[in-house]
MARMI-607234 format. One record per residue: residue in one letter; z, y, x of N, C-alpha, C, CB in turn. Coordinates in steps of 0.001 Angstrom, whole numbers, padded with zeros to 6 digits, always signed. Glycine has a CB too. Layout:
BEGIN
AZYXZYXZYXZYX...
//
This chain:
BEGIN
M+022877-028633-017314+021562-028060-017439+021131-028169-018896+020554-028761-016495P+020742-027063-019506+020325-027081-020916+018982-027781-021103+020241-025655-021461L+018888-028511-022202+017634-029125-022629+017295-028573-024001+017733-030691-022655F+016037-028250-024236+015599-027772-025542+014584-028740-026093+015009-026345-025455L+014801-029163-027326+013813-029946-028036+012827-028950-028636+014470-030867-029138S+011612-029000-028185+010603-028021-028574+010264-028129-030057+009342-028202-027736H+010158-026978-030705+009638-026888-032071+009129-025467-032276+010739-027263-033141D+008308-025272-033267+007633-023981-033451+008588-022814-033623+006730-024047-034640G+009679-022992-034388+010629-021898-034601+011277-021431-033310+011700-022323-035575M+011680-022366-032464+012294-022008-031179+011269-021344-030284+012886-023252-030481D+010062-021907-030259+009035-021369-029382+008665-019943-029749+007808-022243-029422S+008580-019647-031035+008148-018309-031434+009274-017282-031346+007601-018343-032844Y+010512-017656-031660+011602-016677-031632+012181-016504-030230+012705-017096-032595F+012648-017585-029641+013293-017500-028334+012298-017430-027184+014200-018680-028137G+011053-017755-027456+010039-017729-026414+009840-016366-025786+008753-018202-026965R+010281-015324-026486+010193-013973-025920+011083-013833-024700+010575-012924-026966W+012189-014585-024669+013174-014427-023607+013329-015669-022742+014498-014066-024199L+013416-016813-023394+013696-018044-022670+012425-018653-022099+014389-019044-023580K+012513-019078-020855+011368-019672-020183+011742-021062-019672+010883-018772-019021P+010831-022054-019886+011104-023394-019374+011244-023374-017853+009991-024366-019794N+012110-024203-017366+012414-024348-015936+013121-023136-015343+011143-024600-015169K+013368-022127-016150+014215-021014-015720+015517-021018-016517+013476-019659-015891H+015421-021224-017842+016592-021232-018723+016879-022619-019301+016392-020240-019855Y+015905-023530-019260+016082-024860-019842+014972-025786-019349+016087-024789-021396K+015174-027068-019577+014125-028065-019373+013614-028437-020757+014654-029336-018578L+012327-028466-020901+011688-028715-022190+011652-030205-022503+010270-028140-022204V+011980-030549-023744+011866-031910-024251+010947-031841-025465+013281-032530-024618R+009812-032501-025380+008836-032486-026477+009145-033624-027440+007378-032607-025933P+009129-033352-028743+009460-034399-029722+008567-035639-029600+009349-033837-031127E+007292-035421-029306+006374-036560-029234+006563-037392-027957+004938-036066-029313H+007324-036877-026988+007586-037597-025727+009080-037569-025394+006766-036973-024560I+009910-037651-026408+011344-037415-026217+011971-038372-025199+012066-037545-027545C+011651-039645-025258+012275-040601-024328+011852-040334-022891+011914-042041-024715D+010560-040185-022668+010071-039915-021309+010576-038579-020785+008544-039935-021279D+010558-037536-021646+011006-036216-021196+012491-036207-020852+010720-035172-022264L+013310-036882-021657+014746-036957-021352+014989-037710-020047+015507-037642-022504K+014313-038839-019901+014449-039621-018668+014037-038789-017454+013597-040906-018746N+012926-038093-017564+012451-037267-016454+013377-036085-016176+011051-036762-016748A+013935-035488-017213+014849-034354-017023+016122-034801-016308+015203-033707-018380V+016653-035947-016695+017856-036465-016037+017547-036806-014581+018398-037716-016783W+016425-037467-014341+016044-037791-012962+015884-036514-012148+014734-038614-012931W+015145-035544-012717+014891-034288-012004+016215-033593-011655+013998-033348-012860A+017127-033525-012618+018409-032844-012393+019222-033522-011296+019222-032804-013688T+019179-034843-011249+019938-035534-010192+019292-035346-008820+020050-037034-010511E+017994-035194-008787+017282-035003-007521+017260-033538-007062+015858-035512-007656H+017463-032621-007980+017388-031183-007675+018636-030482-008204+016103-030546-008294D+019768-030885-007670+021064-030401-008166+021181-028880-008140+022183-031002-007347D+020760-028251-007052+020879-026784-006945+020024-026068-007970+020489-026320-005549M+018793-026533-008165+017911-025889-009140+018405-026127-010564+016473-026408-008986A+018915-027325-010848+019461-027622-012172+020670-026729-012460+019856-029114-012275A+021509-026528-011431+022671-025645-011604+022223-024218-011861+023584-025697-010367Q+021161-023766-011189+020657-022409-011400+020107-022235-012814+019571-022081-010372I+019458-023262-013357+018984-023210-014742+020176-023030-015674+018188-024496-015110G+021263-023741-015403+022474-023580-016209+023046-022183-016113+023518-024581-015785V+023054-021614-014920+023537-020232-014732+022646-019256-015495+023572-019858-013221N+021340-019428-015388+020412-018544-016093+020609-018623-017604+018966-018896-015735A+020780-019828-018122+020976-020007-019561+022291-019378-020018+020951-021500-019922R+023340-019567-019233+024640-018983-019577+024566-017460-019562+025728-019472-018603R+023891-016924-018572+023720-015474-018471+022954-014940-019695+022971-015106-017158F+021897-015636-020077+021150-015248-021273+022048-015267-022499+019951-016177-021484A+022805-016345-022655+023667-016481-023831+024716-015388-023895+024344-017838-023833T+025310-015060-022766+026379-014060-022796+025835-012647-022950+027216-014150-021532R+024662-012375-022437+024106-011023-022537+023310-010827-023816+023223-010730-021338V+022261-011589-023985+021336-011375-025097+021937-011827-026417+020027-012110-024847C+022434-013057-026467+022972-013567-027729+024200-012787-028171+023319-015042-027597A+025065-012435-027251+026251-011653-027616+025838-010310-028209+027164-011438-026387Q+024818-009685-027646+024343-008404-028171+023710-008589-029547+023332-007765-027203L+022943-009660-029742+022348-009924-031057+023432-010131-032111+021427-011157-030997I+024466-010885-031766+025561-011136-032709+026292-009833-033020+026548-012186-032138A+026535-009030-032003+027203-007739-032228+026367-006859-033145+027460-007016-030889N+025064-006863-032958+024189-006058-033819+024231-006534-035263+022754-006099-033305V+024266-007856-035459+024342-008404-036819+025641-007980-037482+024230-009945-036800W+026767-008091-036757+028049-007705-037345+028104-006209-037627+029197-008104-036422Q+027516-005419-036757+027478-003975-036973+026649-003653-038220+026897-003252-035731L+025533-004331-038377+024689-004142-039554+025436-004555-040815+023384-004944-039420R+026110-005696-040766+026864-006167-041937+027982-005189-042296+027456-007569-041671A+028665-004680-041290+029748-003725-041550+029185-002461-042204+030495-003368-040233G+028028-002017-041746+027395-000845-042339+026981-001092-043778+026191-000432-041524L+026494-002285-044077+026101-002612-045442+027307-002660-046361+025362-003942-045479V+028400-003257-045883+029622-003325-046687+030145-001919-046954+030702-004180-045977E+030135-001072-045934+030610+000300-046101+029735+001054-047105+030624+001034-044745N+028415+000887-047000+027509+001533-047945+027770+001068-049369+026061+001255-047566R+027937-000228-049556+028210-000764-050893+029518-000219-051452+028257-002295-050856S+030533-000165-050627+031817+000312-051121+031730+001782-051516+032906+000109-050065N+030952+002562-050788+030772+003977-051144+029972+004126-052431+030073+004730-050007Q+028990+003278-052662+028167+003361-053863+028924+002931-055102+026931+002516-053707N+029853+002011-054934+030585+001477-056083+031877+002241-056377+030905+000020-055848S+032166+003255-055612+033413+003970-055853+033237+004979-056991+033884+004683-054567W+034332+005295-057635+034321+006244-058739+034171+007664-058191+035613+006115-059588P+033419+008489-058893+033327+009885-058447+034685+010555-058499+032325+010665-059307R+034913+011502-057640+036216+012176-057599+036131+013532-058223+036725+012299-056175
//
C-alpha cells in the first residue's frame, strides 16, 4: 500500500489525480510517527482495502505516469529534431 508524505508540491501537482484513501494513505510531516503507526495498523486490519489502494496506485502509475513520460520524450525528440534542422547548412 503506497504512503505519501504530504507536502505542498505533491498536493498541488498530483492532487489533480491522486486521492487519499483511494491511491495512497496520507502521512503528514507534523504527525509522521502517529500517521505511519496508524497506516500500518489500518492496513493490517483492512487487508482488502489496502490491496485495492495498491491496485489503484499501480493503475494510475501505469496509465497516467507512463503517458506523461511518453509526452516528455516526444517533446524532447521534437526539440532535438527542430534544433538539428536549424543548425544544418543550407543546401
